[in-house]
C-alpha positions in Angstrom: 115.5 108.3 -205.3 111.9 108.4 -203.7 113.2 108.3 -200.3 111.4 111.5 -199.1 114.3 113.5 -198.2 114.6 116.9 -199.7 117.1 117.9 -202.1 118.3 121.4 -202.0 120.1 123.3 -204.9 122.3 126.2 -204.7 120.0 128.8 -203.8 118.7 126.6 -200.8 122.0 125.8 -199.8 122.8 129.3 -199.7 119.8 130.2 -197.9 120.6 127.4 -195.1 124.0 128.5 -194.9 122.8 131.9 -193.7 120.6 130.5 -191.1 123.2 128.2 -189.9 125.9 131.1 -189.6 123.5 133.2 -187.5 122.6 130.2 -185.2 126.2 129.8 -184.8 126.9 133.3 -184.5 124.7 133.3 -181.2 127.0 130.5 -179.7 129.8 132.7 -180.0 128.3 135.6 -178.6 126.7 134.3 -175.6 130.3 132.3 -174.8 131.4 135.4 -172.5 128.1 135.1 -170.5 128.7 131.4 -169.6 130.0 131.9 -166.0 129.5 130.9 -162.5 126.6 132.7 -160.9 124.6 133.2 -164.0 121.0 131.7 -164.7 120.2 129.8 -167.8 117.0 132.1 -167.6 119.7 135.2 -168.3 121.3 133.5 -171.0 117.8 132.9 -172.6 117.3 136.4 -172.3 120.6 137.3 -173.8 120.2 135.0 -177.1 116.7 136.0 -177.7 117.6 139.7 -177.6 120.8 139.1 -180.1 118.2 136.9 -182.5 115.5 139.5 -182.7 117.5 142.9 -182.1 120.9 142.3 -183.8 120.3 139.6 -186.3 116.6 140.4 -187.4 115.8 136.6 -187.2 113.1 134.6 -185.4 113.9 132.4 -182.5 112.7 128.9 -183.6 112.3 127.2 -180.8 110.1 129.8 -178.8 106.5 128.5 -179.2 107.5 125.3 -181.3 105.1 122.6 -179.6 104.5 125.1 -176.9 108.3 125.2 -175.8 108.5 128.2 -173.6 112.2 129.5 -174.4 114.5 130.6 -177.1 117.3 128.5 -176.2 117.8 125.0 -174.6 120.0 124.8 -171.7 121.2 121.4 -170.7 123.4 121.2 -167.5 125.6 118.2 -166.3 123.2 115.1 -166.1 120.7 116.9 -168.5 120.8 115.2 -171.9 118.7 117.4 -174.0 116.0 119.9 -173.9 116.7 121.4 -170.9 114.4 124.6 -170.1 116.1 127.9 -168.9 115.3 129.0 -165.5 115.7 131.7 -163.2 116.5 129.0 -160.2 118.9 127.1 -162.4 122.2 129.2 -161.4 125.4 127.8 -163.1 128.3 126.8 -161.0 131.9 126.1 -161.1 132.7 122.8 -162.7 129.3 122.6 -164.6 129.2 121.6 -168.2 126.4 123.1 -170.3 124.9 122.4 -173.6 123.2 125.4 -175.2 121.1 124.7 -178.4 120.0 127.5 -180.5 117.9 127.4 -183.5 116.6 130.6 -185.8 114.3 131.1 -188.8 115.9 133.7 -191.5 113.7 134.5 -194.6 111.9 131.1 -193.7 115.1 128.9 -193.6 116.0 127.3 -190.1 119.5 127.2 -188.6 120.2 124.9 -185.7 123.2 124.1 -183.4 124.6 123.3 -180.5 128.0 123.2 -178.2 129.1 122.3 -174.9 130.6 125.0 -172.3 132.7 124.5 -169.4 131.4 126.6 -166.1 135.3 127.5 -164.8 137.4 124.2 -164.5 135.6 120.8 -165.5 136.6 117.5 -163.7 138.6 115.0 -165.4 135.6 113.1 -166.6 133.6 115.9 -167.6 136.4 117.4 -170.0 137.1 113.7 -171.5 133.2 113.2 -172.1 133.1 116.4 -173.6 136.0 116.4 -176.0 135.1 112.7 -176.8 131.6 113.8 -177.8 133.2 116.6 -179.9 135.6 114.2 -181.5 132.7 111.8 -182.1 130.8 114.5 -183.8 133.6 115.3 -186.2 134.0 111.7 -187.2 130.4 111.3 -188.0 130.7 114.6 -190.4 133.7 113.3 -192.1 131.6 110.2 -193.2 129.3 112.5 -195.3 129.8 112.3 -199.3 127.7 111.1 -201.8 127.3 107.3 -201.9 128.2 106.9 -198.2 125.1 105.9 -195.7 123.6 107.2 -192.7 124.9 104.1 -191.0 128.5 105.1 -191.8 127.9 108.1 -189.9 126.2 106.3 -187.0 129.1 103.5 -186.9 131.5 106.1 -186.9 129.8 108.1 -183.8 129.6 105.1 -181.8 133.2 103.8 -182.6 134.4 106.9 -181.0 132.2 106.9 -178.1 132.7 102.8 -177.3 136.6 103.3 -177.4 136.4 105.8 -174.6 133.6 103.4 -172.5 130.9 106.3 -172.8 127.6 105.3 -174.4 125.4 106.6 -176.8 121.6 108.2 -176.5 119.5 106.4 -179.0 116.0 107.9 -178.5 117.1 111.1 -180.1 118.6 112.0 -183.3 119.7 114.2 -186.1 117.3 115.5 -188.5 117.0 116.9 -191.9 116.2 120.7 -192.0 115.7 123.5 -194.4 112.4 125.3 -194.6 111.0 122.5 -192.2 112.7 122.6 -188.8 112.5 118.7 -188.6 112.6 116.8 -191.8 113.7 113.6 -193.3 116.2 111.7 -192.8 116.1 110.6 -189.1 120.3 110.7 -188.3 121.1 108.0 -185.7 124.1 108.3 -184.0 124.7 104.2 -183.9 124.6 101.9 -187.0 126.4 99.5 -189.3 128.5 100.9 -192.2 126.8 100.5 -195.7 123.3 100.3 -194.1 120.5 103.1 -194.4 119.8 105.5 -196.8 122.6 106.5 -199.3 123.5 110.2 -198.9 122.8 112.5 -202.3 124.2 115.9 -203.2 121.9 118.6 -201.7 120.7 116.6 -198.6 120.9 119.1 -195.4 120.6 117.5 -191.8 122.2 117.9 -188.7 124.5 115.5 -186.9 124.2 115.9 -183.1 125.3 113.3 -180.6 124.4 112.7 -177.3 127.2 110.8 -175.0 126.7 109.6 -171.4 129.4 109.0 -169.2 127.2 106.0 -167.8 124.8 104.1 -169.1 122.6 105.4 -172.3 119.1 105.2 -170.8 117.2 108.2 -170.3 114.1 109.6 -168.7 111.7 112.4 -169.3 111.3 114.9 -166.5 107.8 116.0 -165.6 107.9 119.3 -167.5 107.4 117.4 -170.6 110.8 118.4 -172.0 113.8 118.0 -169.8 115.5 114.7 -170.6 118.4 113.2 -168.1 120.3 110.1 -167.7 118.5 107.6 -165.9 121.7 106.8 -163.7 122.4 110.7 -163.3 125.7 110.3 -165.0 127.0 113.3 -167.0 125.8 114.0 -170.5 127.3 116.1 -173.5 126.1 116.9 -176.9 127.3 118.9 -179.8 125.6 119.6 -183.2 126.3 120.9 -186.6 124.1 121.2 -189.6 125.7 119.7 -192.7 125.2 119.7 -196.5 126.0 117.0 -198.8 128.3 118.2 -201.7 129.2 116.9 -204.8 132.7 115.7 -203.1 132.0 115.7 -199.6 130.3 117.8 -197.1 130.0 121.4 -195.9 129.5 122.3 -192.3 126.8 125.4 -192.5 127.1 126.3 -188.9 130.8 127.0 -188.1 131.2 128.4 -184.6 132.9 131.6 -184.9 135.9 131.8 -182.3 136.6 128.0 -182.0 134.5 125.2 -180.5 135.7 124.9 -176.9 137.0 121.6 -177.8 139.1 122.7 -180.8 139.8 120.1 -183.8 139.6 121.1 -187.5 136.4 119.8 -189.3 
């Protein structure tokens, strides 16, 4: 089918799996450091050292379109693309998304998850847990013959059930030897619409849910995206391969997810 989406075979899936697992390992490693009083700059340094010196991999974000850091740290009302800073100190009750991408032997691994900094508010916990549930709902739609619209509809349905909104300006993406490739994976949609999935497709699913309205705005730094109404936002991201019988998550988080549920 001429849809412009790369189809990966066993060797390519294996390379993507290897890169994905390295990215997931970083998220597990850094969890112990996500505590009140730490700066997002310190978290960035810890992740960069692990990627380079322990994994022998390359931080994919560093220098990507001139991005200045290794990870993206999105705290509270930051939807995505938050830049680590020595001035951003985590405090009790914060929620933070850490987004990690690595390159290993020319293949990209990309994943993100939420962390609680101390005890979260009731709303923050519900938002984070619902966002993770929405991610899983989207992943479970993945199988040959399903459509991208099936994924988006499943995510949207979970979000709207809890009266949360789905960010529309940012989406999942194909990934392999190219960081951001086709297809674009929207986190809203209608069942049966969009491109049909085929074995060998590899892409991310990374829904962003807001506690308030879905509208966002970008800050003057050219990267950081926040909710326009300053409401809380949460995001989770996995890399997924379409298999002959369904899906494989290529970025399983060692040691749990922070909002445990089977996938």
